[in-house]
PyMOL Python script that loads the backbone (N, CA, C, O; Angstrom):
from pymol import cmd

cmd.read_pdbstr("""\
ATOM      1  N   MET A   1     -16.497   4.877   5.986  1.00  0.00           N
ATOM      2  CA  MET A   1     -15.222   5.851   4.443  1.00  0.00           C
ATOM      3  C   MET A   1     -14.600   5.080   3.383  1.00  0.00           C
ATOM      4  O   MET A   1     -14.533   3.895   3.054  1.00  0.00           O
ATOM      5  N   ALA A   2     -14.144   6.275   2.946  1.00  0.00           N
ATOM      6  CA  ALA A   2     -13.364   5.527   1.481  1.00  0.00           C
ATOM      7  C   ALA A   2     -12.055   5.116   2.298  1.00  0.00           C
ATOM      8  O   ALA A   2     -12.092   5.479   3.473  1.00  0.00           O
ATOM      9  N   VAL A   3     -11.251   4.637   2.022  1.00  0.00           N
ATOM     10  CA  VAL A   3      -9.495   4.792   1.557  1.00  0.00           C
ATOM     11  C   VAL A   3      -9.025   4.456   0.641  1.00  0.00           C
ATOM     12  O   VAL A   3      -9.617   3.512   0.117  1.00  0.00           O
ATOM     13  N   THR A   4      -7.720   4.975  -0.117  1.00  0.00           N
ATOM     14  CA  THR A   4      -7.593   6.019  -1.523  1.00  0.00           C
ATOM     15  C   THR A   4      -6.405   4.129  -0.638  1.00  0.00           C
ATOM     16  O   THR A   4      -6.091   3.580   0.418  1.00  0.00           O
ATOM     17  N   ILE A   5      -6.238   4.001  -2.715  1.00  0.00           N
ATOM     18  CA  ILE A   5      -5.286   2.538  -2.115  1.00  0.00           C
ATOM     19  C   ILE A   5      -4.921   3.108  -3.708  1.00  0.00           C
ATOM     20  O   ILE A   5      -5.710   3.595  -4.518  1.00  0.00           O
ATOM     21  N   THR A   6      -2.807   2.764  -3.923  1.00  0.00           N
ATOM     22  CA  THR A   6      -1.870   2.457  -5.196  1.00  0.00           C
ATOM     23  C   THR A   6      -1.469   1.091  -5.495  1.00  0.00           C
ATOM     24  O   THR A   6      -0.834   0.210  -4.915  1.00  0.00           O
ATOM     25  N   THR A   7      -2.242   1.271  -6.932  1.00  0.00           N
ATOM     26  CA  THR A   7      -1.313  -0.060  -7.201  1.00  0.00           C
ATOM     27  C   THR A   7      -0.844  -0.125  -8.759  1.00  0.00           C
ATOM     28  O   THR A   7      -1.852   0.122  -9.422  1.00  0.00           O
ATOM     29  N   ARG A   8      -0.128  -0.273  -9.315  1.00  0.00           N
ATOM     30  CA  ARG A   8       0.362  -0.860 -10.486  1.00  0.00           C
ATOM     31  C   ARG A   8      -0.104  -1.688 -11.279  1.00  0.00           C
ATOM     32  O   ARG A   8      -0.121  -2.862 -10.911  1.00  0.00           O
ATOM     33  N   VAL A   9      -0.565  -1.378 -12.457  1.00  0.00           N
ATOM     34  CA  VAL A   9      -1.028  -2.024 -12.990  1.00  0.00           C
ATOM     35  C   VAL A   9      -0.545  -1.942 -14.548  1.00  0.00           C
ATOM     36  O   VAL A   9      -0.203  -0.789 -14.809  1.00  0.00           O
ATOM     37  N   GLU A  10      -0.408  -2.902 -15.749  1.00  0.00           N
ATOM     38  CA  GLU A  10       0.189  -2.697 -16.737  1.00  0.00           C
ATOM     39  C   GLU A  10      -0.622  -1.429 -17.818  1.00  0.00           C
ATOM     40  O   GLU A  10      -1.837  -1.422 -17.621  1.00  0.00           O
ATOM     41  N   GLU A  11      -0.310  -0.735 -18.537  1.00  0.00           N
ATOM     42  CA  GLU A  11      -0.646  -0.252 -19.576  1.00  0.00           C
ATOM     43  C   GLU A  11      -1.926  -0.571 -20.038  1.00  0.00           C
ATOM     44  O   GLU A  11      -2.939  -0.179 -19.460  1.00  0.00           O
ATOM     45  N   GLU A  12      -1.946  -1.625 -21.581  1.00  0.00           N
ATOM     46  CA  GLU A  12      -3.075  -2.055 -21.570  1.00  0.00           C
ATOM     47  C   GLU A  12      -3.733  -2.317 -20.343  1.00  0.00           C
ATOM     48  O   GLU A  12      -4.767  -1.659 -20.230  1.00  0.00           O
ATOM     49  N   LEU A  13      -3.536  -2.883 -19.615  1.00  0.00           N
ATOM     50  CA  LEU A  13      -5.032  -2.843 -18.891  1.00  0.00           C
ATOM     51  C   LEU A  13      -5.609  -1.664 -18.625  1.00  0.00           C
ATOM     52  O   LEU A  13      -6.757  -1.569 -18.190  1.00  0.00           O
ATOM     53  N   ILE A  14      -4.984  -0.862 -18.827  1.00  0.00           N
ATOM     54  CA  ILE A  14      -5.744   0.779 -17.824  1.00  0.00           C
ATOM     55  C   ILE A  14      -5.894   1.332 -19.751  1.00  0.00           C
ATOM     56  O   ILE A  14      -6.367   2.450 -19.955  1.00  0.00           O
ATOM     57  N   LYS A  15      -5.565   0.668 -20.684  1.00  0.00           N
ATOM     58  CA  LYS A  15      -6.491   1.012 -22.286  1.00  0.00           C
ATOM     59  C   LYS A  15      -7.497   1.235 -21.617  1.00  0.00           C
ATOM     60  O   LYS A  15      -8.260   2.188 -21.460  1.00  0.00           O
ATOM     61  N   LEU A  16      -7.352  -0.261 -21.057  1.00  0.00           N
ATOM     62  CA  LEU A  16      -8.522  -0.937 -21.647  1.00  0.00           C
ATOM     63  C   LEU A  16      -9.809  -0.849 -20.911  1.00  0.00           C
ATOM     64  O   LEU A  16     -10.906  -1.241 -21.310  1.00  0.00           O
ATOM     65  N   ILE A  17      -9.482  -0.198 -19.616  1.00  0.00           N
ATOM     66  CA  ILE A  17     -10.417   0.691 -18.869  1.00  0.00           C
ATOM     67  C   ILE A  17     -10.891   1.742 -18.658  1.00  0.00           C
ATOM     68  O   ILE A  17     -11.974   2.120 -18.211  1.00  0.00           O
ATOM     69  N   ASP A  18      -9.529   2.471 -19.198  1.00  0.00           N
ATOM     70  CA  ASP A  18     -10.637   3.411 -20.050  1.00  0.00           C
ATOM     71  C   ASP A  18     -10.921   3.240 -20.825  1.00  0.00           C
ATOM     72  O   ASP A  18     -10.266   4.014 -21.523  1.00  0.00           O
ATOM     73  N   GLU A  19     -11.703   2.563 -21.611  1.00  0.00           N
ATOM     74  CA  GLU A  19     -12.379   2.448 -22.925  1.00  0.00           C
ATOM     75  C   GLU A  19     -13.707   1.659 -22.440  1.00  0.00           C
ATOM     76  O   GLU A  19     -14.713   1.506 -23.132  1.00  0.00           O
ATOM     77  N   ILE A  20     -13.506   1.155 -21.031  1.00  0.00           N
ATOM     78  CA  ILE A  20     -14.275   0.725 -20.187  1.00  0.00           C
ATOM     79  C   ILE A  20     -15.424   2.021 -19.975  1.00  0.00           C
ATOM     80  O   ILE A  20     -16.588   2.099 -20.370  1.00  0.00           O
ATOM     81  N   ALA A  21     -14.913   2.612 -19.492  1.00  0.00           N
ATOM     82  CA  ALA A  21     -15.145   4.003 -18.238  1.00  0.00           C
ATOM     83  C   ALA A  21     -15.934   4.760 -19.623  1.00  0.00           C
ATOM     84  O   ALA A  21     -16.945   5.429 -19.411  1.00  0.00           O
ATOM     85  N   ARG A  22     -15.429   4.610 -20.962  1.00  0.00           N
ATOM     86  CA  ARG A  22     -16.028   5.507 -21.790  1.00  0.00           C
ATOM     87  C   ARG A  22     -17.289   5.071 -22.115  1.00  0.00           C
ATOM     88  O   ARG A  22     -18.074   5.999 -21.918  1.00  0.00           O
ATOM     89  N   ARG A  23     -17.737   4.286 -22.439  1.00  0.00           N
ATOM     90  CA  ARG A  23     -18.412   3.913 -23.295  1.00  0.00           C
ATOM     91  C   ARG A  23     -19.681   3.559 -22.221  1.00  0.00           C
ATOM     92  O   ARG A  23     -20.839   3.478 -22.629  1.00  0.00           O
ATOM     93  N   GLU A  24     -19.416   3.414 -21.185  1.00  0.00           N
ATOM     94  CA  GLU A  24     -19.907   3.074 -19.918  1.00  0.00           C
ATOM     95  C   GLU A  24     -20.373   5.039 -19.345  1.00  0.00           C
ATOM     96  O   GLU A  24     -21.255   5.353 -18.545  1.00  0.00           O
ATOM     97  N   GLY A  25     -19.788   5.625 -19.811  1.00  0.00           N
ATOM     98  CA  GLY A  25     -19.676   6.628 -19.254  1.00  0.00           C
ATOM     99  C   GLY A  25     -19.566   7.271 -17.752  1.00  0.00           C
ATOM    100  O   GLY A  25     -20.119   8.302 -17.369  1.00  0.00           O
ATOM    101  N   MET A  26     -18.912   6.605 -17.172  1.00  0.00           N
ATOM    102  CA  MET A  26     -18.854   6.295 -16.132  1.00  0.00           C
ATOM    103  C   MET A  26     -16.540   7.278 -16.125  1.00  0.00           C
ATOM    104  O   MET A  26     -15.846   7.567 -17.099  1.00  0.00           O
ATOM    105  N   ASP A  27     -16.158   7.451 -14.308  1.00  0.00           N
ATOM    106  CA  ASP A  27     -14.658   7.654 -14.535  1.00  0.00           C
ATOM    107  C   ASP A  27     -14.063   5.950 -14.069  1.00  0.00           C
ATOM    108  O   ASP A  27     -14.724   4.940 -13.826  1.00  0.00           O
ATOM    109  N   ARG A  28     -13.056   6.098 -14.075  1.00  0.00           N
ATOM    110  CA  ARG A  28     -11.580   5.263 -14.298  1.00  0.00           C
ATOM    111  C   ARG A  28     -11.792   4.808 -12.844  1.00  0.00           C
ATOM    112  O   ARG A  28     -11.504   3.632 -12.622  1.00  0.00           O
ATOM    113  N   SER A  29     -12.207   5.483 -11.910  1.00  0.00           N
ATOM    114  CA  SER A  29     -12.337   5.191 -10.872  1.00  0.00           C
ATOM    115  C   SER A  29     -13.144   4.272 -10.258  1.00  0.00           C
ATOM    116  O   SER A  29     -12.801   3.487  -9.375  1.00  0.00           O
ATOM    117  N   THR A  30     -14.370   4.408 -10.817  1.00  0.00           N
ATOM    118  CA  THR A  30     -16.003   3.998  -9.921  1.00  0.00           C
ATOM    119  C   THR A  30     -15.194   2.638 -10.706  1.00  0.00           C
ATOM    120  O   THR A  30     -14.503   1.836 -10.077  1.00  0.00           O
ATOM    121  N   VAL A  31     -15.530   2.543 -12.768  1.00  0.00           N
ATOM    122  CA  VAL A  31     -15.099   1.367 -13.611  1.00  0.00           C
ATOM    123  C   VAL A  31     -14.551   0.551 -12.525  1.00  0.00           C
ATOM    124  O   VAL A  31     -15.299  -0.215 -11.917  1.00  0.00           O
ATOM    125  N   LEU A  32     -12.755   0.694 -12.097  1.00  0.00           N
ATOM    126  CA  LEU A  32     -11.959   0.375 -10.870  1.00  0.00           C
ATOM    127  C   LEU A  32     -12.642  -0.166  -9.825  1.00  0.00           C
ATOM    128  O   LEU A  32     -12.605  -1.390  -9.701  1.00  0.00           O
ATOM    129  N   ARG A  33     -13.275   0.508  -9.026  1.00  0.00           N
ATOM    130  CA  ARG A  33     -14.389   0.037  -7.626  1.00  0.00           C
ATOM    131  C   ARG A  33     -15.286  -1.025  -8.360  1.00  0.00           C
ATOM    132  O   ARG A  33     -15.205  -2.121  -7.805  1.00  0.00           O
ATOM    133  N   ARG A  34     -16.340  -1.002  -9.744  1.00  0.00           N
ATOM    134  CA  ARG A  34     -17.006  -1.748  -9.445  1.00  0.00           C
ATOM    135  C   ARG A  34     -16.399  -3.112  -9.588  1.00  0.00           C
ATOM    136  O   ARG A  34     -16.801  -4.005  -8.843  1.00  0.00           O
ATOM    137  N   PHE A  35     -15.689  -3.298 -10.266  1.00  0.00           N
ATOM    138  CA  PHE A  35     -14.992  -3.978 -10.606  1.00  0.00           C
ATOM    139  C   PHE A  35     -14.264  -4.903  -9.379  1.00  0.00           C
ATOM    140  O   PHE A  35     -14.510  -6.106  -9.289  1.00  0.00           O
ATOM    141  N   LEU A  36     -13.243  -4.135  -8.343  1.00  0.00           N
ATOM    142  CA  LEU A  36     -13.222  -4.820  -7.416  1.00  0.00           C
ATOM    143  C   LEU A  36     -13.743  -5.690  -6.694  1.00  0.00           C
ATOM    144  O   LEU A  36     -13.382  -6.799  -6.300  1.00  0.00           O
ATOM    145  N   ILE A  37     -15.394  -4.539  -6.447  1.00  0.00           N
ATOM    146  CA  ILE A  37     -16.164  -5.052  -5.642  1.00  0.00           C
ATOM    147  C   ILE A  37     -17.111  -6.222  -6.598  1.00  0.00           C
ATOM    148  O   ILE A  37     -18.076  -6.756  -6.052  1.00  0.00           O
ATOM    149  N   LYS A  38     -16.873  -6.454  -7.570  1.00  0.00           N
ATOM    150  CA  LYS A  38     -17.523  -7.482  -8.189  1.00  0.00           C
ATOM    151  C   LYS A  38     -16.393  -8.731  -7.861  1.00  0.00           C
ATOM    152  O   LYS A  38     -16.795  -9.724  -7.254  1.00  0.00           O
ATOM    153  N   ALA A  39     -15.241  -8.651  -8.208  1.00  0.00           N
ATOM    154  CA  ALA A  39     -14.000  -9.601  -7.939  1.00  0.00           C
ATOM    155  C   ALA A  39     -14.051  -9.949  -6.739  1.00  0.00           C
ATOM    156  O   ALA A  39     -14.219 -11.144  -6.496  1.00  0.00           O
ATOM    157  N   VAL A  40     -13.919  -8.992  -5.658  1.00  0.00           N
ATOM    158  CA  VAL A  40     -14.186  -9.734  -4.274  1.00  0.00           C
ATOM    159  C   VAL A  40     -15.703 -10.684  -3.508  1.00  0.00           C
ATOM    160  O   VAL A  40     -15.729 -11.410  -2.514  1.00  0.00           O
ATOM    161  N   LYS A  41     -16.712 -10.322  -4.372  1.00  0.00           N
ATOM    162  CA  LYS A  41     -18.233 -11.190  -4.071  1.00  0.00           C
ATOM    163  C   LYS A  41     -17.560 -12.816  -4.888  1.00  0.00           C
ATOM    164  O   LYS A  41     -17.682 -13.957  -4.443  1.00  0.00           O
ATOM    165  N   GLU A  42     -16.965 -12.440  -5.987  1.00  0.00           N
ATOM    166  CA  GLU A  42     -16.968 -13.443  -7.068  1.00  0.00           C
ATOM    167  C   GLU A  42     -15.623 -14.520  -6.504  1.00  0.00           C
ATOM    168  O   GLU A  42     -15.216 -15.429  -7.227  1.00  0.00           O
ATOM    169  N   TRP A  43     -15.127 -14.289  -5.333  1.00  0.00           N
ATOM    170  CA  TRP A  43     -13.858 -14.944  -4.531  1.00  0.00           C
ATOM    171  C   TRP A  43     -15.034 -15.749  -3.369  1.00  0.00           C
ATOM    172  O   TRP A  43     -15.101 -16.963  -3.174  1.00  0.00           O
ATOM    173  N   MET A  44     -15.722 -14.885  -2.835  1.00  0.00           N
ATOM    174  CA  MET A  44     -16.054 -15.167  -0.838  1.00  0.00           C
ATOM    175  C   MET A  44     -17.057 -16.022  -1.508  1.00  0.00           C
ATOM    176  O   MET A  44     -17.348 -16.903  -0.698  1.00  0.00           O
ATOM    177  N   VAL A  45     -17.962 -16.236  -2.996  1.00  0.00           N
ATOM    178  CA  VAL A  45     -18.725 -17.293  -2.619  1.00  0.00           C
ATOM    179  C   VAL A  45     -17.972 -18.653  -3.446  1.00  0.00           C
ATOM    180  O   VAL A  45     -18.240 -19.798  -3.082  1.00  0.00           O
ATOM    181  N   GLU A  46     -16.718 -18.309  -4.932  1.00  0.00           N
ATOM    182  CA  GLU A  46     -16.320 -19.432  -4.855  1.00  0.00           C
ATOM    183  C   GLU A  46     -15.525 -20.001  -4.045  1.00  0.00           C
ATOM    184  O   GLU A  46     -15.189 -21.184  -4.073  1.00  0.00           O
ATOM    185  N   LYS A  47     -15.001 -18.714  -2.863  1.00  0.00           N
ATOM    186  CA  LYS A  47     -14.741 -20.098  -1.589  1.00  0.00           C
ATOM    187  C   LYS A  47     -15.157 -20.868  -0.568  1.00  0.00           C
ATOM    188  O   LYS A  47     -14.741 -21.703   0.236  1.00  0.00           O
ATOM    189  N   ALA A  48     -16.645 -19.976  -1.061  1.00  0.00           N
ATOM    190  CA  ALA A  48     -17.298 -20.830  -0.005  1.00  0.00           C
ATOM    191  C   ALA A  48     -18.206 -22.374  -0.634  1.00  0.00           C
ATOM    192  O   ALA A  48     -19.004 -23.185  -0.161  1.00  0.00           O
ATOM    193  N   LEU A  49     -17.705 -22.210  -1.577  1.00  0.00           N
ATOM    194  CA  LEU A  49     -17.530 -23.476  -2.464  1.00  0.00           C
ATOM    195  C   LEU A  49     -16.708 -24.409  -2.135  1.00  0.00           C
ATOM    196  O   LEU A  49     -17.029 -25.534  -1.752  1.00  0.00           O
ATOM    197  N   GLN A  50     -15.314 -23.872  -2.307  1.00  0.00           N
ATOM    198  CA  GLN A  50     -14.799 -25.020  -1.685  1.00  0.00           C
ATOM    199  C   GLN A  50     -14.312 -25.343  -0.744  1.00  0.00           C
ATOM    200  O   GLN A  50     -13.485 -26.215  -0.478  1.00  0.00           O
ATOM    201  N   ASP A  51     -15.097 -24.244   0.103  1.00  0.00           N
ATOM    202  CA  ASP A  51     -14.810 -24.906   2.160  1.00  0.00           C
ATOM    203  C   ASP A  51     -15.526 -25.955   2.266  1.00  0.00           C
ATOM    204  O   ASP A  51     -15.129 -27.028   2.719  1.00  0.00           O
ATOM    205  N   TYR A  52     -16.936 -25.649   1.743  1.00  0.00           N
ATOM    206  CA  TYR A  52     -18.203 -26.656   1.763  1.00  0.00           C
ATOM    207  C   TYR A  52     -17.918 -27.818   0.794  1.00  0.00           C
ATOM    208  O   TYR A  52     -18.949 -28.458   0.587  1.00  0.00           O
ATOM    209  N   GLN A  53     -16.701 -28.357   0.047  1.00  0.00           N
ATOM    210  CA  GLN A  53     -16.861 -29.284  -1.163  1.00  0.00           C
ATOM    211  C   GLN A  53     -15.797 -30.076  -0.672  1.00  0.00           C
ATOM    212  O   GLN A  53     -15.741 -31.295  -0.831  1.00  0.00           O
ATOM    213  N   GLN A  54     -14.807 -29.283   0.025  1.00  0.00           N
ATOM    214  CA  GLN A  54     -14.041 -29.844   1.161  1.00  0.00           C
ATOM    215  C   GLN A  54     -14.272 -30.439   2.395  1.00  0.00           C
ATOM    216  O   GLN A  54     -13.384 -31.039   3.000  1.00  0.00           O
ATOM    217  N   GLY A  55     -15.955 -30.248   3.005  1.00  0.00           N
ATOM    218  CA  GLY A  55     -16.268 -30.000   4.430  1.00  0.00           C
ATOM    219  C   GLY A  55     -15.302 -29.739   5.225  1.00  0.00           C
ATOM    220  O   GLY A  55     -14.451 -30.374   5.848  1.00  0.00           O
ATOM    221  N   LYS A  56     -15.656 -28.513   5.055  1.00  0.00           N
ATOM    222  CA  LYS A  56     -15.412 -27.859   5.868  1.00  0.00           C
ATOM    223  C   LYS A  56     -15.893 -26.311   6.760  1.00  0.00           C
ATOM    224  O   LYS A  56     -15.352 -25.424   7.422  1.00  0.00           O
ATOM    225  N   ILE A  57     -17.481 -26.761   6.181  1.00  0.00           N
ATOM    226  CA  ILE A  57     -18.232 -25.554   5.953  1.00  0.00           C
ATOM    227  C   ILE A  57     -19.295 -26.278   5.611  1.00  0.00           C
ATOM    228  O   ILE A  57     -19.526 -26.967   4.617  1.00  0.00           O
ATOM    229  N   THR A  58     -20.097 -25.956   6.857  1.00  0.00           N
ATOM    230  CA  THR A  58     -21.937 -26.434   5.858  1.00  0.00           C
ATOM    231  C   THR A  58     -22.621 -26.058   4.510  1.00  0.00           C
ATOM    232  O   THR A  58     -22.080 -25.622   3.494  1.00  0.00           O
ATOM    233  N   LEU A  59     -23.808 -26.302   4.712  1.00  0.00           N
ATOM    234  CA  LEU A  59     -24.289 -25.750   3.133  1.00  0.00           C
ATOM    235  C   LEU A  59     -24.812 -24.256   3.916  1.00  0.00           C
ATOM    236  O   LEU A  59     -24.818 -23.164   3.348  1.00  0.00           O
ATOM    237  N   TRP A  60     -25.363 -24.567   5.753  1.00  0.00           N
ATOM    238  CA  TRP A  60     -25.632 -23.139   5.931  1.00  0.00           C
ATOM    239  C   TRP A  60     -24.809 -21.836   5.544  1.00  0.00           C
ATOM    240  O   TRP A  60     -24.941 -20.757   4.965  1.00  0.00           O
ATOM    241  N   GLN A  61     -23.989 -22.517   6.146  1.00  0.00           N
ATOM    242  CA  GLN A  61     -22.855 -21.486   6.519  1.00  0.00           C
ATOM    243  C   GLN A  61     -22.381 -20.926   5.114  1.00  0.00           C
ATOM    244  O   GLN A  61     -22.046 -19.788   4.786  1.00  0.00           O
ATOM    245  N   ALA A  62     -22.461 -22.018   4.448  1.00  0.00           N
ATOM    246  CA  ALA A  62     -21.376 -21.677   2.695  1.00  0.00           C
ATOM    247  C   ALA A  62     -22.851 -20.292   2.283  1.00  0.00           C
ATOM    248  O   ALA A  62     -22.808 -19.635   1.243  1.00  0.00           O
TER     249      ALA A  62
END
""", "prot")
cmd.dss("prot")
cmd.show_as("cartoon", "prot")
cmd.util.cbc("prot")
cmd.orient("prot")
């Protein structure tokens, strides 16, 4: 189930997002959703690598 979230961002960032949406033929919400998904996945990988390097988890867990 999708949930609506609200946040404030700088106007310049919205202009960039709108430009990306225009170039990709998507709406703003789709662009933001894809960016959020990508950012969360990247964070999870970085966190797993940090935890592995610090000995908090095994390679298998990472």
